[in-house]
N, CA and C atoms as a LAMMPS dump frame, in Angstrom:
ITEM: TIMESTEP
0
ITEM: NUMBER OF ATOMS
438
ITEM: BOX BOUNDS ff ff ff
-5.0000000000000000e+02 5.0000000000000000e+02
-5.0000000000000000e+02 5.0000000000000000e+02
-5.0000000000000000e+02 5.0000000000000000e+02
ITEM: ATOMS id mol type element x y z
1 1 1 N 140.423 351.742 106.622
2 1 2 C 139.161 352.403 106.351
3 1 3 C 139.416 353.524 105.346
4 2 1 N 138.658 353.561 104.293
5 2 2 C 138.813 354.546 103.235
6 2 3 C 137.889 355.729 103.507
7 3 1 N 138.458 356.95 103.399
8 3 2 C 137.676 358.156 103.631
9 3 3 C 137.433 358.861 102.314
10 4 1 N 136.195 359.217 102.094
11 4 2 C 135.835 359.953 100.886
12 4 3 C 135.386 361.343 101.314
13 5 1 N 136.006 362.35 100.733
14 5 2 C 135.675 363.737 101.061
15 5 3 C 134.552 364.218 100.16
16 6 1 N 133.581 364.903 100.741
17 6 2 C 132.554 365.496 99.894
18 6 3 C 133.03 366.864 99.394
19 7 1 N 132.281 367.478 98.53
20 7 2 C 132.662 368.732 97.903
21 7 3 C 132.946 369.818 98.935
22 8 1 N 132.141 369.912 99.979
23 8 2 C 132.334 370.947 100.995
24 8 3 C 133.668 370.784 101.701
25 9 1 N 134.052 369.568 101.982
26 9 2 C 135.329 369.323 102.637
27 9 3 C 136.492 369.696 101.731
28 10 1 N 136.386 369.336 100.462
29 10 2 C 137.44 369.673 99.507
30 10 3 C 137.548 371.186 99.362
31 11 1 N 136.398 371.867 99.261
32 11 2 C 136.401 373.325 99.127
33 11 3 C 137.023 373.973 100.364
34 12 1 N 136.715 373.444 101.54
35 12 2 C 137.266 373.988 102.77
36 12 3 C 138.784 373.833 102.806
37 13 1 N 139.264 372.661 102.466
38 13 2 C 140.706 372.41 102.457
39 13 3 C 141.385 373.321 101.431
40 14 1 N 140.774 373.482 100.268
41 14 2 C 141.322 374.356 99.229
42 14 3 C 141.392 375.798 99.73
43 15 1 N 140.32 376.262 100.38
44 15 2 C 140.298 377.627 100.901
45 15 3 C 141.368 377.825 101.972
46 16 1 N 141.561 376.823 102.819
47 16 2 C 142.621 376.916 103.819
48 16 3 C 143.988 377.057 103.163
49 17 1 N 144.205 376.304 102.102
50 17 2 C 145.477 376.375 101.39
51 17 3 C 145.699 377.732 100.771
52 18 1 N 144.654 378.307 100.177
53 18 2 C 144.786 379.644 99.594
54 18 3 C 145.062 380.678 100.674
55 19 1 N 144.404 380.541 101.806
56 19 2 C 144.649 381.465 102.908
57 19 3 C 146.085 381.381 103.399
58 20 1 N 146.595 380.165 103.486
59 20 2 C 147.984 379.992 103.93
60 20 3 C 148.955 380.602 102.931
61 21 1 N 148.656 380.443 101.648
62 21 2 C 149.519 381.048 100.627
63 21 3 C 149.481 382.556 100.714
64 22 1 N 148.31 383.106 100.929
65 22 2 C 148.188 384.559 101.035
66 22 3 C 148.96 385.078 102.236
67 23 1 N 148.852 384.384 103.359
68 23 2 C 149.58 384.811 104.543
69 23 3 C 151.078 384.675 104.368
70 24 1 N 151.51 383.662 103.636
71 24 2 C 152.946 383.465 103.427
72 24 3 C 153.53 384.601 102.604
73 25 1 N 152.714 385.251 101.79
74 25 2 C 153.201 386.331 100.953
75 25 3 C 153.211 387.678 101.637
76 26 1 N 152.67 387.775 102.841
77 26 2 C 152.66 389.056 103.532
78 26 3 C 153.921 389.214 104.352
79 27 1 N 154.234 390.458 104.657
80 27 2 C 155.442 390.769 105.407
81 27 3 C 155.031 391.301 106.767
82 28 1 N 155.507 390.674 107.779
83 28 2 C 155.219 391.123 109.133
84 28 3 C 156.246 392.167 109.547
85 29 1 N 155.775 393.21 110.185
86 29 2 C 156.659 394.261 110.675
87 29 3 C 156.455 394.342 112.179
88 30 1 N 157.479 394.032 112.917
89 30 2 C 157.349 393.958 114.367
90 30 3 C 157.929 395.17 115.078
91 31 1 N 158.841 395.882 114.458
92 31 2 C 159.57 396.929 115.161
93 31 3 C 158.664 398.094 115.563
94 32 1 N 157.843 398.573 114.647
95 32 2 C 157.013 399.732 114.904
96 32 3 C 155.633 399.475 114.342
97 33 1 N 154.639 399.754 115.13
98 33 2 C 153.289 399.711 114.606
99 33 3 C 153.026 401.12 114.117
100 34 1 N 153.152 401.303 112.823
101 34 2 C 152.985 402.629 112.244
102 34 3 C 151.887 402.596 111.209
103 35 1 N 152.218 402.973 110.009
104 35 2 C 151.249 402.975 108.929
105 35 3 C 151.145 401.577 108.344
106 36 1 N 150.047 401.356 107.658
107 36 2 C 149.837 400.069 107.001
108 36 3 C 150.973 399.816 106.02
109 37 1 N 151.529 398.602 106.004
110 37 2 C 152.613 398.294 105.067
111 37 3 C 152.165 398.397 103.613
112 38 1 N 153.085 398.216 102.744
113 38 2 C 152.935 398.365 101.304
114 38 3 C 151.55 397.993 100.793
115 39 1 N 150.946 398.901 100.041
116 39 2 C 149.618 398.688 99.484
117 39 3 C 149.694 398.714 97.975
118 40 1 N 150.48 397.803 97.443
119 40 2 C 150.693 397.751 96.003
120 40 3 C 149.445 397.467 95.202
121 41 1 N 148.436 396.859 95.835
122 41 2 C 147.227 396.548 95.098
123 41 3 C 146.547 397.795 94.559
124 42 1 N 146.677 398.91 95.231
125 42 2 C 146.078 400.146 94.715
126 42 3 C 146.69 400.514 93.371
127 43 1 N 147.977 400.35 93.24
128 43 2 C 148.65 400.63 91.983
129 43 3 C 148.292 399.567 90.946
130 44 1 N 148.213 398.326 91.36
131 44 2 C 147.902 397.237 90.431
132 44 3 C 146.563 397.438 89.744
133 45 1 N 145.634 398.069 90.434
134 45 2 C 144.306 398.303 89.872
135 45 3 C 144.336 399.259 88.683
136 46 1 N 145.343 400.116 88.597
137 46 2 C 145.33 401.15 87.559
138 46 3 C 146.559 401.14 86.66
139 47 1 N 147.584 400.381 87.008
140 47 2 C 148.853 400.482 86.289
141 47 3 C 148.753 400.135 84.809
142 48 1 N 147.787 399.344 84.431
143 48 2 C 147.634 398.975 83.029
144 48 3 C 146.654 399.844 82.258
145 49 1 N 146.114 400.874 82.897
146 49 2 C 145.15 401.736 82.223
147 49 3 C 145.78 402.409 81.01
148 50 1 N 144.979 402.561 79.992
149 50 2 C 145.424 403.181 78.751
150 50 3 C 144.979 404.64 78.696
151 51 1 N 145.415 405.306 77.663
152 51 2 C 145.043 406.699 77.447
153 51 3 C 143.519 406.859 77.426
154 52 1 N 142.827 405.893 76.849
155 52 2 C 141.362 405.944 76.788
156 52 3 C 140.713 405.742 78.151
157 53 1 N 141.476 405.257 79.112
158 53 2 C 140.975 405.023 80.466
159 53 3 C 141.48 406.095 81.439
160 54 1 N 141.736 407.277 80.909
161 54 2 C 142.3 408.368 81.709
162 54 3 C 141.484 408.685 82.952
163 55 1 N 140.161 408.715 82.802
164 55 2 C 139.316 409.062 83.948
165 55 3 C 139.447 408.024 85.059
166 56 1 N 139.45 406.76 84.693
167 56 2 C 139.617 405.689 85.677
168 56 3 C 140.975 405.817 86.363
169 57 1 N 142.001 406.087 85.572
170 57 2 C 143.341 406.219 86.131
171 57 3 C 143.421 407.416 87.069
172 58 1 N 142.847 408.541 86.667
173 58 2 C 142.891 409.741 87.504
174 58 3 C 142.209 409.481 88.854
175 59 1 N 141.094 408.778 88.832
176 59 2 C 140.411 408.439 90.08
177 59 3 C 141.298 407.53 90.938
178 60 1 N 141.946 406.574 90.295
179 60 2 C 142.852 405.689 91.024
180 60 3 C 144.05 406.423 91.584
181 61 1 N 144.584 407.354 90.822
182 61 2 C 145.722 408.145 91.295
183 61 3 C 145.315 408.984 92.511
184 62 1 N 144.094 409.467 92.509
185 62 2 C 143.594 410.208 93.673
186 62 3 C 143.521 409.301 94.895
187 63 1 N 143.147 408.035 94.687
188 63 2 C 143.126 407.081 95.808
189 63 3 C 144.538 406.826 96.329
190 64 1 N 145.515 406.773 95.416
191 64 2 C 146.909 406.603 95.848
192 64 3 C 147.323 407.765 96.747
193 65 1 N 147.024 408.953 96.294
194 65 2 C 147.397 410.145 97.047
195 65 3 C 146.705 410.17 98.409
196 66 1 N 145.436 409.815 98.419
197 66 2 C 144.687 409.798 99.676
198 66 3 C 145.253 408.752 100.634
199 67 1 N 145.614 407.585 100.1
200 67 2 C 146.175 406.529 100.945
201 67 3 C 147.498 406.975 101.55
202 68 1 N 148.335 407.594 100.742
203 68 2 C 149.603 408.089 101.263
204 68 3 C 149.356 409.151 102.332
205 69 1 N 148.375 409.992 102.127
206 69 2 C 148.021 410.984 103.145
207 69 3 C 147.609 410.328 104.455
208 70 1 N 146.825 409.251 104.364
209 70 2 C 146.429 408.51 105.567
210 70 3 C 147.654 407.912 106.265
211 71 1 N 148.544 407.341 105.47
212 71 2 C 149.746 406.738 106.047
213 71 3 C 150.589 407.792 106.766
214 72 1 N 150.708 408.957 106.165
215 72 2 C 151.485 410.036 106.783
216 72 3 C 150.837 410.462 108.097
217 73 1 N 149.519 410.566 108.126
218 73 2 C 148.834 410.927 109.366
219 73 3 C 149.066 409.878 110.452
220 74 1 N 149.038 408.591 110.069
221 74 2 C 149.299 407.519 111.033
222 74 3 C 150.727 407.617 111.574
223 75 1 N 151.665 407.9 110.695
224 75 2 C 153.059 408.02 111.122
225 75 3 C 153.256 409.232 112.018
226 76 1 N 152.61 410.327 111.693
227 76 2 C 152.715 411.524 112.533
228 76 3 C 152.109 411.283 113.908
229 77 1 N 151.02 410.545 113.956
230 77 2 C 150.406 410.214 115.246
231 77 3 C 151.358 409.349 116.069
232 78 1 N 152.003 408.408 115.421
233 78 2 C 152.982 407.573 116.11
234 78 3 C 154.129 408.434 116.638
235 79 1 N 154.596 409.349 115.831
236 79 2 C 155.703 410.231 116.22
237 79 3 C 155.32 411.08 117.426
238 80 1 N 154.084 411.521 117.484
239 80 2 C 153.632 412.361 118.594
240 80 3 C 153.718 411.618 119.924
241 81 1 N 153.651 410.287 119.882
242 81 2 C 153.731 409.477 121.103
243 81 3 C 155.167 409.177 121.514
244 82 1 N 156.123 409.433 120.641
245 82 2 C 157.508 409.067 120.908
246 82 3 C 158.176 410.095 121.808
247 83 1 N 159.088 409.588 122.654
248 83 2 C 159.795 410.49 123.562
249 83 3 C 161.307 410.445 123.376
250 84 1 N 161.845 409.323 122.936
251 84 2 C 163.293 409.2 122.759
252 84 3 C 163.585 408.488 121.444
253 85 1 N 164.856 408.467 121.065
254 85 2 C 165.312 407.775 119.846
255 85 3 C 164.525 408.196 118.612
256 86 1 N 164.382 409.484 118.409
257 86 2 C 163.566 409.97 117.304
258 86 3 C 164.381 410.434 116.1
259 87 1 N 165.689 410.479 116.226
260 87 2 C 166.527 411.025 115.153
261 87 3 C 166.359 410.235 113.848
262 88 1 N 166.486 408.911 113.922
263 88 2 C 166.341 408.079 112.719
264 88 3 C 164.92 408.195 112.163
265 89 1 N 163.949 408.186 113.059
266 89 2 C 162.551 408.31 112.649
267 89 3 C 162.344 409.612 111.866
268 90 1 N 162.791 410.717 112.434
269 90 2 C 162.604 412.014 111.786
270 90 3 C 163.31 412.066 110.436
271 91 1 N 164.499 411.494 110.366
272 91 2 C 165.241 411.468 109.107
273 91 3 C 164.463 410.677 108.049
274 92 1 N 163.984 409.506 108.419
275 92 2 C 163.235 408.674 107.479
276 92 3 C 161.894 409.29 107.113
277 93 1 N 161.299 410.024 108.036
278 93 2 C 160.01 410.659 107.769
279 93 3 C 160.146 411.73 106.696
280 94 1 N 161.298 412.378 106.633
281 94 2 C 161.516 413.378 105.576
282 94 3 C 161.377 412.744 104.203
283 95 1 N 161.854 411.514 104.049
284 95 2 C 161.732 410.806 102.77
285 95 3 C 160.265 410.554 102.433
286 96 1 N 159.478 410.156 103.417
287 96 2 C 158.052 409.92 103.177
288 96 3 C 157.383 411.209 102.715
289 97 1 N 157.695 412.298 103.382
290 97 2 C 157.094 413.579 103.02
291 97 3 C 157.549 414.047 101.634
292 98 1 N 158.816 413.813 101.301
293 98 2 C 159.304 414.157 99.961
294 98 3 C 158.586 413.316 98.909
295 99 1 N 158.337 412.065 99.226
296 99 2 C 157.621 411.186 98.299
297 99 3 C 156.195 411.673 98.077
298 100 1 N 155.586 412.195 99.118
299 100 2 C 154.229 412.73 98.99
300 100 3 C 154.206 413.921 98.036
301 101 1 N 155.177 414.802 98.199
302 101 2 C 155.276 415.961 97.306
303 101 3 C 155.514 415.489 95.868
304 102 1 N 156.385 414.512 95.693
305 102 2 C 156.672 413.984 94.362
306 102 3 C 155.422 413.377 93.736
307 103 1 N 154.706 412.555 94.498
308 103 2 C 153.497 411.922 93.968
309 103 3 C 152.463 412.965 93.57
310 104 1 N 152.267 413.957 94.411
311 104 2 C 151.309 415.022 94.102
312 104 3 C 151.708 415.754 92.821
313 105 1 N 152.981 416.064 92.689
314 105 2 C 153.461 416.743 91.482
315 105 3 C 153.276 415.9 90.233
316 106 1 N 153.541 414.612 90.343
317 106 2 C 153.378 413.72 89.191
318 106 3 C 151.903 413.61 88.795
319 107 1 N 151.024 413.592 89.774
320 107 2 C 149.594 413.541 89.472
321 107 3 C 149.162 414.829 88.779
322 108 1 N 149.673 415.95 89.219
323 108 2 C 149.359 417.226 88.569
324 108 3 C 149.87 417.255 87.136
325 109 1 N 151.034 416.655 86.891
326 109 2 C 151.603 416.6 85.542
327 109 3 C 150.74 415.773 84.588
328 110 1 N 149.986 414.838 85.134
329 110 2 C 149.145 413.967 84.305
330 110 3 C 148.165 414.785 83.469
331 111 1 N 147.658 415.869 84.016
332 111 2 C 146.697 416.697 83.292
333 111 3 C 147.312 417.348 82.057
334 112 1 N 148.619 417.504 82.054
335 112 2 C 149.309 418.131 80.924
336 112 3 C 149.619 417.146 79.808
337 113 1 N 149.408 415.87 80.064
338 113 2 C 149.698 414.842 79.063
339 113 3 C 148.515 414.741 78.113
340 114 1 N 148.719 415.227 76.878
341 114 2 C 147.602 415.313 75.937
342 114 3 C 147.696 414.319 74.784
343 115 1 N 148.714 413.499 74.772
344 115 2 C 148.829 412.459 73.748
345 115 3 C 149.013 411.116 74.45
346 116 1 N 148.677 410.036 73.761
347 116 2 C 148.862 408.717 74.392
348 116 3 C 150.301 408.479 74.853
349 117 1 N 151.273 408.946 74.097
350 117 2 C 152.678 408.72 74.453
351 117 3 C 153.07 409.486 75.708
352 118 1 N 152.708 410.756 75.772
353 118 2 C 153.071 411.548 76.948
354 118 3 C 152.283 411.094 78.169
355 119 1 N 151.054 410.617 77.927
356 119 2 C 150.231 410.144 79.022
357 119 3 C 150.829 408.878 79.639
358 120 1 N 151.279 407.953 78.819
359 120 2 C 151.889 406.718 79.329
360 120 3 C 153.129 407.053 80.154
361 121 1 N 153.909 408 79.693
362 121 2 C 155.097 408.409 80.446
363 121 3 C 154.692 408.995 81.803
364 122 1 N 153.671 409.836 81.804
365 122 2 C 153.193 410.435 83.051
366 122 3 C 152.624 409.36 83.979
367 123 1 N 151.901 408.407 83.421
368 123 2 C 151.349 407.301 84.214
369 123 3 C 152.471 406.517 84.89
370 124 1 N 153.49 406.19 84.109
371 124 2 C 154.602 405.407 84.646
372 124 3 C 155.366 406.167 85.733
373 125 1 N 155.476 407.472 85.58
374 125 2 C 156.145 408.278 86.609
375 125 3 C 155.337 408.314 87.897
376 126 1 N 154.015 408.281 87.783
377 126 2 C 153.168 408.197 88.979
378 126 3 C 153.413 406.856 89.66
379 127 1 N 153.51 405.81 88.874
380 127 2 C 153.793 404.49 89.439
381 127 3 C 155.117 404.447 90.177
382 128 1 N 156.129 405.059 89.6
383 128 2 C 157.438 405.105 90.261
384 128 3 C 157.363 405.888 91.566
385 129 1 N 156.649 407.01 91.547
386 129 2 C 156.51 407.822 92.761
387 129 3 C 155.734 407.057 93.834
388 130 1 N 154.706 406.334 93.428
389 130 2 C 153.918 405.546 94.38
390 130 3 C 154.78 404.449 95.012
391 131 1 N 155.501 403.734 94.192
392 131 2 C 156.344 402.653 94.711
393 131 3 C 157.4 403.209 95.665
394 132 1 N 157.984 404.323 95.294
395 132 2 C 158.984 404.954 96.166
396 132 3 C 158.359 405.343 97.5
397 133 1 N 157.151 405.881 97.454
398 133 2 C 156.493 406.288 98.698
399 133 3 C 156.215 405.08 99.592
400 134 1 N 155.819 403.981 99.001
401 134 2 C 155.502 402.802 99.797
402 134 3 C 156.76 402.157 100.372
403 135 1 N 157.843 402.241 99.655
404 135 2 C 159.116 401.768 100.208
405 135 3 C 159.524 402.636 101.404
406 136 1 N 159.288 403.924 101.286
407 136 2 C 159.617 404.83 102.385
408 136 3 C 158.727 404.554 103.596
409 137 1 N 157.447 404.29 103.367
410 137 2 C 156.545 403.954 104.475
411 137 3 C 156.975 402.639 105.108
412 138 1 N 157.318 401.661 104.291
413 138 2 C 157.801 400.382 104.82
414 138 3 C 159.054 400.592 105.678
415 139 1 N 159.922 401.473 105.228
416 139 2 C 161.143 401.759 105.995
417 139 3 C 160.778 402.383 107.343
418 140 1 N 159.794 403.252 107.34
419 140 2 C 159.34 403.851 108.594
420 140 3 C 158.825 402.768 109.531
421 141 1 N 158.095 401.822 108.997
422 141 2 C 157.533 400.755 109.816
423 141 3 C 158.609 399.868 110.415
424 142 1 N 159.783 399.854 109.815
425 142 2 C 160.86 399.011 110.35
426 142 3 C 161.85 399.817 111.206
427 143 1 N 161.604 401.105 111.367
428 143 2 C 162.471 401.953 112.2
429 143 3 C 162.217 401.626 113.663
430 144 1 N 163.277 401.343 114.373
431 144 2 C 163.152 401.023 115.807
432 144 3 C 163.092 402.31 116.617
433 145 1 N 162.143 402.329 117.51
434 145 2 C 161.982 403.504 118.385
435 145 3 C 161.682 403.045 119.804
436 146 1 N 161.743 403.991 120.7
437 146 2 C 161.342 403.708 122.092
438 146 3 C 160.443 404.81 122.595
């Protein structure tokens, strides 16, 4: 018996496949339920902005900073619930906090960039600080605690 799929069936199967691909690309973190894992999409939205798109980039950089602030609050809330095995957690948390200071400083430096060349350099440094912060948050999420 030959089966012919209609458009809705094909679309459904295609959507299932895309969903499976999306899930395969995510990273599960089982050790600690802490802050949301890496949010690279926030950076992807602005990383290609040009000097002429400064306002858009500045707004995006503010979202990066706000997201990191949320992640830090989530991690601090998790820490408040912990009773033992906190040494590694506290050590790793210092890196997250240092990354926050770095990101904030890099965003402040952006205002001083008055040429396309200096602006691109400042933009790229914000990207590096953001990526570093997200790696630190990911490390926190993989820290084992009790």
